[in-house]
DRENSE-741747 format. One record per residue: residue number from 1; y, x, z of N, C-alpha, C in turn. Coordinates in Angstrom, 1 decimal, padded with zeros to 4 digits. Layout:
N
NUM|Y|X|Z|Y|X|Z|Y|X|Z
...
REM end
This chain:
200
1|017.5|040.7|-070.8|017.6|040.7|-069.6|015.9|041.5|-069.4
2|015.8|042.1|-068.1|014.2|042.9|-067.9|013.6|041.7|-067.4
3|012.4|042.5|-067.0|011.5|041.3|-066.3|011.8|041.3|-065.1
4|012.6|042.5|-064.5|012.6|042.2|-062.8|014.3|041.5|-062.6
5|015.2|041.5|-063.8|015.9|040.8|-063.5|015.7|039.1|-063.7
6|015.0|038.9|-064.7|014.1|038.0|-064.6|013.6|037.0|-063.5
7|012.6|037.9|-063.3|012.2|037.5|-061.7|013.0|036.7|-060.7
8|014.3|038.0|-060.5|015.2|037.7|-059.7|015.8|036.4|-059.7
9|016.2|036.2|-061.4|017.0|035.1|-061.5|016.1|033.7|-061.4
10|014.9|033.9|-061.5|014.2|032.3|-061.7|014.2|031.9|-060.0
11|014.2|032.8|-059.1|014.3|032.3|-057.7|015.7|031.6|-057.2
12|016.6|031.9|-058.2|018.0|031.8|-057.6|018.9|031.2|-058.7
13|018.9|029.7|-058.3|019.5|028.7|-059.2|021.2|029.2|-059.3
14|022.1|029.7|-058.2|023.5|030.0|-058.4|023.5|031.2|-059.1
15|022.9|032.3|-059.1|022.6|033.3|-059.8|022.4|033.2|-061.2
16|021.1|032.2|-061.8|021.4|031.4|-063.0|022.6|031.1|-063.7
17|023.2|030.3|-062.8|024.5|030.0|-063.2|025.5|030.8|-063.6
18|025.8|031.5|-062.8|026.9|032.4|-063.0|026.5|033.5|-064.0
19|025.2|034.1|-064.2|024.7|034.8|-065.1|024.9|034.0|-066.6
20|024.8|032.8|-066.7|024.8|031.8|-067.6|026.2|031.6|-068.2
21|027.2|031.6|-067.1|028.8|031.4|-067.3|029.3|032.6|-067.8
22|028.3|033.9|-067.2|028.9|035.1|-068.1|028.7|035.4|-069.7
23|028.1|034.4|-070.0|027.5|034.7|-071.5|025.9|035.1|-071.6
24|025.4|034.8|-070.5|023.9|035.3|-070.7|022.9|034.1|-071.2
25|022.5|033.9|-072.5|021.8|032.9|-072.8|020.5|032.9|-072.3
26|020.0|033.8|-071.9|018.8|033.9|-071.2|018.5|032.9|-069.8
27|019.6|033.4|-069.3|019.8|032.8|-068.0|019.9|031.0|-068.2
28|020.8|030.7|-069.1|020.7|029.2|-069.5|019.5|028.8|-069.9
29|018.8|029.4|-070.7|017.6|028.8|-071.1|016.5|028.8|-069.9
30|016.6|029.6|-069.2|015.9|029.7|-067.8|016.3|028.2|-067.1
31|017.3|028.0|-067.1|017.8|026.6|-066.2|017.4|025.4|-067.1
32|017.3|025.7|-068.1|016.9|024.6|-069.2|015.6|024.4|-069.4
33|014.8|025.5|-068.9|012.9|025.3|-068.5|013.1|024.9|-067.4
34|013.9|024.7|-066.7|013.4|024.8|-065.2|013.5|023.2|-065.0
35|014.3|022.6|-065.9|014.9|021.0|-065.4|014.7|020.1|-066.8
36|014.3|020.6|-068.0|014.1|019.7|-068.7|012.9|018.8|-069.0
37|011.8|019.0|-068.2|010.8|018.0|-067.9|011.6|016.5|-066.9
38|012.4|017.1|-066.0|013.0|016.3|-064.9|013.9|015.3|-065.9
39|014.9|015.8|-066.9|015.6|015.3|-067.3|015.1|014.4|-068.1
40|013.9|014.9|-069.0|013.8|014.1|-070.2|013.0|012.5|-069.0
41|012.1|013.2|-068.2|011.7|012.2|-067.5|012.7|010.8|-066.9
42|014.2|011.6|-066.6|015.0|010.6|-066.2|015.3|009.8|-067.5
43|015.7|010.1|-068.6|015.8|009.5|-069.8|015.2|008.3|-070.0
44|013.8|009.0|-069.7|012.9|008.1|-070.5|012.8|006.9|-069.4
45|012.9|006.9|-068.4|012.6|006.1|-067.0|014.0|004.9|-067.2
46|015.1|005.5|-067.8|016.1|004.8|-067.3|016.5|003.8|-069.1
47|016.4|004.5|-070.2|015.9|004.0|-071.3|014.9|003.4|-071.6
48|013.7|003.7|-071.7|012.4|003.3|-071.6|012.1|003.7|-073.0
49|013.0|004.3|-073.6|012.3|004.9|-075.3|012.2|006.4|-075.1
50|011.2|006.8|-075.9|010.9|008.6|-076.1|011.6|008.9|-076.8
51|012.4|008.1|-077.7|013.4|008.6|-079.0|014.5|008.7|-078.2
52|015.0|008.0|-077.4|016.5|007.9|-076.6|016.4|009.0|-075.5
53|015.1|009.2|-075.0|014.9|010.2|-073.7|015.2|011.4|-074.3
54|014.8|011.7|-075.6|014.8|013.0|-076.2|015.9|013.4|-076.5
55|017.1|012.4|-077.5|018.2|012.7|-077.2|018.8|012.7|-076.1
56|018.7|012.0|-074.9|019.3|012.0|-074.0|019.2|013.8|-073.6
57|017.6|014.4|-073.7|017.3|015.6|-073.1|018.3|016.4|-073.6
58|018.5|016.3|-075.2|019.3|017.5|-076.0|020.7|017.4|-075.6
59|021.1|016.1|-075.5|022.9|016.0|-075.2|023.2|016.4|-074.2
60|022.5|016.3|-073.3|022.7|016.5|-071.4|022.5|018.4|-071.5
61|021.8|019.1|-072.3|021.9|020.4|-072.2|022.9|020.9|-072.9
62|023.2|020.3|-074.2|024.6|020.6|-074.9|025.5|020.6|-074.2
63|025.9|019.5|-073.8|027.3|019.2|-073.1|027.1|019.9|-071.8
64|026.3|020.2|-071.1|026.1|021.2|-070.1|026.5|022.6|-070.7
65|026.1|023.1|-071.5|026.2|024.4|-072.6|027.9|024.3|-072.3
66|028.1|023.4|-073.2|029.7|023.6|-073.7|030.7|023.4|-072.3
67|030.6|022.5|-071.4|031.5|022.7|-070.1|031.0|023.4|-069.0
68|030.0|024.2|-069.3|029.7|025.3|-068.3|030.6|025.9|-067.7
69|031.6|026.3|-068.2|033.0|026.5|-067.3|033.5|025.9|-066.5
70|033.3|024.5|-066.4|034.3|023.7|-066.2|032.9|023.1|-064.4
71|032.0|024.1|-064.6|030.9|023.3|-063.4|031.8|023.9|-062.3
72|032.0|023.4|-061.1|032.0|024.1|-059.8|030.9|024.3|-058.9
73|030.7|025.5|-058.7|029.8|026.3|-058.1|029.5|025.6|-056.7
74|030.2|024.8|-056.4|030.2|024.4|-054.4|029.0|022.9|-054.7
75|028.4|023.0|-055.8|027.4|021.9|-055.7|026.1|022.2|-056.8
76|024.8|021.5|-056.4|023.9|021.9|-057.1|024.2|021.9|-059.0
77|023.6|023.0|-059.7|023.7|022.7|-061.0|022.9|021.4|-061.5
78|021.5|021.1|-060.5|020.6|020.1|-061.0|021.4|018.9|-061.1
79|022.2|018.7|-059.9|023.2|017.3|-059.2|024.2|017.0|-060.4
80|024.4|018.2|-061.2|025.7|018.0|-061.8|024.9|017.6|-063.4
81|023.8|018.4|-063.6|023.2|017.9|-064.9|022.4|016.5|-065.1
82|022.1|015.9|-063.7|021.5|014.6|-063.7|022.9|013.7|-063.7
83|024.2|014.0|-063.3|025.1|013.3|-063.7|025.2|013.0|-065.1
84|025.3|014.2|-065.9|025.6|014.1|-067.1|024.4|013.0|-068.0
85|022.7|013.6|-067.2|022.0|012.8|-068.1|022.0|011.3|-068.1
86|022.5|011.1|-066.5|022.5|009.3|-066.5|023.6|008.6|-067.2
87|025.0|009.5|-067.4|025.8|009.2|-068.4|025.4|008.7|-069.8
88|024.8|009.9|-070.2|024.1|009.7|-071.8|023.2|008.6|-071.7
89|022.3|008.3|-070.5|021.1|007.5|-071.0|022.0|006.0|-070.9
90|022.8|005.8|-070.1|023.5|004.4|-069.8|024.4|004.3|-070.9
91|024.7|005.4|-071.6|025.5|005.3|-072.9|024.7|004.5|-074.1
92|023.4|005.1|-074.2|022.5|004.4|-074.9|022.3|003.0|-074.5
93|022.0|002.7|-073.5|021.5|001.2|-073.2|022.8|000.7|-073.6
94|024.1|001.0|-073.5|025.2|000.1|-073.6|025.6|000.0|-075.5
95|025.1|000.9|-075.9|025.0|001.0|-077.4|024.0|000.0|-077.9
96|022.7|000.1|-077.3|021.7|-000.8|-077.5|022.1|-002.4|-077.5
97|022.8|-002.5|-076.5|022.9|-003.8|-076.4|024.3|-004.2|-077.1
98|025.0|-003.4|-077.4|026.2|-003.6|-078.2|025.7|-004.1|-079.5
99|024.4|-003.3|-080.2|024.1|-003.4|-081.2|023.1|-004.9|-081.1
100|022.6|-005.1|-080.3|022.1|-006.6|-079.9|020.2|-006.5|-080.1
101|020.1|-005.1|-079.9|018.7|-004.6|-080.4|017.8|-005.3|-078.9
102|018.4|-005.0|-077.8|017.8|-005.5|-076.3|019.2|-006.0|-075.6
103|018.5|-007.3|-075.4|019.3|-008.1|-074.5|019.3|-008.0|-072.7
104|020.0|-006.9|-072.3|019.8|-006.8|-070.9|020.9|-007.5|-070.1
105|020.2|-008.5|-069.0|021.0|-009.0|-068.2|021.8|-007.8|-067.5
106|023.2|-008.6|-067.2|023.9|-007.7|-066.2|024.4|-008.8|-065.4
107|024.3|-008.3|-063.8|024.6|-008.8|-062.8|025.8|-008.0|-062.0
108|026.6|-008.6|-060.9|027.3|-008.1|-060.5|027.2|-008.1|-058.7
109|027.5|-006.8|-058.2|027.2|-006.8|-056.9|028.6|-007.7|-056.1
110|029.0|-007.9|-054.7|029.5|-008.5|-054.3|030.8|-007.8|-054.1
111|031.2|-006.4|-054.5|032.2|-005.9|-055.1|032.7|-005.8|-056.3
112|031.9|-007.0|-057.4|032.3|-007.0|-058.3|032.0|-005.8|-059.7
113|031.1|-004.8|-059.0|030.5|-003.8|-059.9|029.5|-004.2|-060.6
114|029.1|-003.8|-061.9|027.8|-003.9|-062.7|026.5|-003.4|-062.1
115|026.1|-004.0|-062.3|024.6|-003.4|-061.5|023.7|-002.8|-062.7
116|023.6|-001.7|-062.5|022.9|-000.8|-063.5|021.5|-000.7|-063.0
117|020.5|-000.6|-064.0|018.9|-000.9|-063.7|018.7|000.3|-063.0
118|018.0|000.3|-061.7|017.5|001.2|-061.1|015.8|001.4|-060.9
119|015.6|002.6|-060.7|014.2|002.9|-060.5|013.6|003.1|-059.1
120|012.4|002.6|-059.3|011.8|003.1|-057.8|010.7|004.1|-057.8
121|010.4|004.4|-056.6|009.1|005.3|-056.6|008.2|004.7|-056.1
122|007.1|004.9|-057.1|005.6|004.2|-056.8|004.5|004.7|-056.1
123|003.9|004.3|-055.5|003.0|004.8|-054.5|001.6|003.9|-054.5
124|000.4|004.7|-054.7|-000.9|003.9|-055.0|-000.7|002.7|-054.2
125|-001.0|002.0|-055.4|-001.1|000.3|-055.0|-002.3|-000.4|-054.1
126|-002.3|-001.2|-053.1|-003.7|-001.4|-052.5|-004.5|-002.1|-053.5
127|-004.3|-002.7|-054.3|-005.2|-003.1|-055.5|-005.8|-002.0|-056.3
128|-006.8|-001.6|-055.4|-007.8|-000.4|-056.0|-008.6|-000.9|-057.3
129|-008.5|-002.3|-057.4|-009.7|-002.5|-058.3|-009.1|-002.3|-059.9
130|-007.6|-002.0|-060.1|-007.2|-001.8|-061.3|-007.3|-000.3|-061.5
131|-007.4|-000.2|-062.8|-007.7|001.5|-063.1|-006.1|002.1|-062.8
132|-006.4|003.3|-062.7|-004.7|004.0|-062.4|-004.3|003.8|-063.7
133|-004.6|004.1|-064.9|-004.0|003.8|-066.2|-003.2|002.4|-066.4
134|-004.1|001.5|-065.9|-003.4|000.2|-066.0|-002.5|000.2|-065.3
135|-002.5|000.5|-063.8|-001.8|000.0|-063.0|-000.3|000.7|-063.0
136|-000.3|002.0|-063.8|000.7|002.6|-064.1|001.5|002.1|-065.2
137|000.9|001.6|-066.1|001.4|000.7|-067.2|002.0|-000.8|-066.7
138|001.7|-001.1|-065.7|002.1|-002.5|-065.2|003.6|-001.9|-064.2
139|003.2|-000.8|-063.7|004.6|-000.6|-063.1|005.6|-000.4|-063.7
140|005.5|000.6|-065.0|006.2|001.1|-065.8|007.0|-000.6|-066.6
141|006.3|-001.2|-066.9|006.3|-002.5|-067.3|007.5|-003.2|-066.1
142|007.2|-003.2|-065.0|008.0|-004.0|-064.1|009.3|-003.0|-063.8
143|008.9|-002.1|-063.6|010.4|-001.1|-063.8|011.5|-001.5|-064.8
144|010.7|-001.5|-066.1|011.8|-001.8|-067.3|012.5|-003.1|-067.3
145|011.6|-004.1|-066.5|012.4|-005.8|-066.5|013.2|-005.4|-065.4
146|013.8|-004.5|-064.6|014.7|-004.5|-063.8|015.9|-004.4|-064.6
147|017.1|-004.8|-064.1|018.6|-004.7|-064.3|018.8|-003.4|-064.7
148|019.4|-002.9|-065.6|019.8|-001.4|-065.9|020.3|-001.0|-064.6
149|021.4|-001.3|-063.8|021.8|-000.7|-062.6|021.2|-000.6|-061.7
150|020.1|-001.8|-061.3|019.1|-001.7|-060.3|018.0|-000.3|-060.6
151|017.7|-000.2|-061.7|016.5|000.6|-062.0|017.2|002.1|-061.8
152|018.5|002.4|-062.2|018.6|003.8|-062.4|018.9|004.0|-060.7
153|019.1|003.6|-059.6|019.4|003.4|-058.6|018.1|003.8|-057.8
154|017.1|002.9|-058.4|016.0|003.1|-057.7|015.1|004.4|-058.0
155|015.3|004.8|-059.7|014.8|005.9|-060.0|015.3|007.2|-059.4
156|016.7|007.4|-059.1|017.1|008.3|-058.6|016.9|008.8|-056.9
157|016.9|007.7|-056.3|016.7|007.4|-054.9|014.9|007.4|-054.5
158|014.3|006.8|-055.4|012.6|006.7|-055.2|011.9|007.6|-055.8
159|012.2|008.2|-057.0|011.7|008.8|-058.0|012.1|010.1|-057.9
160|013.0|010.7|-057.8|013.6|011.7|-057.8|014.3|012.4|-056.5
161|014.3|011.5|-055.5|014.4|012.0|-054.2|015.8|012.1|-053.5
162|016.6|011.6|-054.6|018.0|012.2|-054.3|018.6|011.2|-053.1
163|019.3|011.6|-052.2|020.0|011.1|-050.9|020.7|009.7|-051.3
164|020.8|008.9|-050.4|021.9|007.8|-050.8|023.4|008.4|-051.1
165|024.0|009.3|-050.3|025.2|009.8|-050.6|025.0|010.6|-051.9
166|023.9|011.6|-052.5|024.1|011.9|-053.6|023.8|010.9|-054.7
167|023.1|009.9|-054.7|023.1|009.0|-055.4|024.5|007.9|-055.9
168|025.1|007.7|-054.7|026.7|007.0|-054.9|027.2|008.1|-055.3
169|027.7|009.3|-055.1|028.2|010.3|-055.9|028.1|010.3|-057.2
170|026.7|010.3|-057.5|026.4|010.7|-059.3|026.7|009.6|-059.9
171|026.9|008.2|-059.2|027.1|006.9|-060.2|028.8|006.5|-059.8
172|029.3|007.0|-058.8|030.7|006.8|-058.5|030.8|005.1|-057.9
173|029.6|005.0|-057.1|029.3|003.7|-056.1|029.7|004.1|-054.8
174|030.0|002.9|-054.2|029.9|003.4|-052.4|028.4|003.4|-052.0
175|028.3|003.9|-050.7|027.0|004.0|-050.2|026.1|002.5|-049.9
176|027.1|001.8|-049.6|026.8|000.3|-049.7|026.1|-000.2|-050.8
177|026.9|-000.3|-051.9|026.5|-000.7|-053.2|024.8|-000.1|-053.6
178|025.1|001.2|-053.4|023.8|002.0|-053.6|022.6|001.4|-052.7
179|022.8|001.4|-051.6|021.8|000.7|-050.6|021.7|-000.8|-051.1
180|022.3|-001.7|-051.5|022.2|-003.2|-051.8|021.4|-003.1|-053.2
181|021.6|-002.1|-054.1|020.8|-002.3|-055.3|019.5|-001.7|-055.1
182|019.3|-000.8|-054.2|018.5|000.0|-054.1|017.4|-001.3|-053.4
183|018.0|-002.3|-052.7|016.9|-003.0|-051.8|016.6|-004.2|-052.6
184|017.8|-004.6|-053.6|017.1|-005.6|-054.5|016.3|-005.0|-055.7
185|016.6|-004.0|-056.1|015.6|-003.4|-057.1|014.0|-003.4|-056.6
186|013.8|-003.0|-055.7|012.7|-002.9|-054.9|011.9|-004.3|-054.6
187|012.9|-005.0|-054.0|012.4|-006.7|-053.9|011.9|-007.3|-055.4
188|012.7|-007.0|-056.5|012.5|-007.4|-057.5|011.1|-006.8|-058.1
189|011.0|-005.9|-058.1|009.7|-004.8|-058.3|008.5|-005.7|-057.6
190|008.8|-005.5|-056.5|007.6|-006.2|-055.5|006.9|-007.7|-056.2
191|007.9|-008.5|-056.2|007.9|-009.8|-056.8|007.2|-009.8|-057.9
192|007.7|-009.0|-059.1|006.9|-008.6|-060.1|005.6|-008.2|-060.0
193|005.3|-007.4|-059.3|003.9|-006.6|-059.3|003.0|-007.7|-058.6
194|003.7|-008.3|-058.1|002.6|-009.8|-057.1|002.4|-010.9|-058.2
195|003.5|-011.4|-059.1|003.2|-012.2|-060.3|001.9|-011.4|-061.0
196|001.9|-010.3|-061.3|001.2|-009.8|-062.1|000.0|-009.4|-061.7
197|-000.3|-009.2|-060.4|-001.5|-008.8|-059.9|-002.4|-010.3|-059.8
198|-001.4|-011.2|-059.3|-002.1|-012.9|-059.2|-002.8|-013.1|-060.5
199|-001.8|-012.8|-061.4|-002.8|-013.2|-063.0|-003.8|-012.7|-063.2
200|-003.8|-011.3|-062.8|-005.2|-010.3|-062.8|-006.2|-010.7|-062.0
REM end
């Protein structure tokens, strides 16, 4: 692929996908380069483990490559790989629970659906007396304390900035369930942060 072609492809995701489907490995590599940091961060935020996040990253792009022909181009490639990554990350959590390495509490919403840990977007906290690095660690710990269902919704909505509709579609939930989990996740996070800040 020439520099001109690379420059053209770099600005057009749909063209990159079409080229990758046609067997252009450089195009797929460009897609990996474009999204690998986000996918790693997603895996890290859901699993809480650098090793698992690395596995999620590798497995996500491996599966994406293997099933590229199945990708329908009426949706965004990024949304498609986020769905794969979320599934991979949640599978890691399930395996961890089954091996009893990390006991996660599971709760159900009013519709009887398991609540998976979600992640929330963190903005500068009013408590400016705490150093930024310390505050970020407190936030990470608080997020990890959320049930898996809350944490995932929280992360997709508040960190990745996906819409409620996109999040619902990715997680196969109703819009109402996403809103409920997001609200509960934010509430729990606020309560946890309040406790920590009061102790500090």
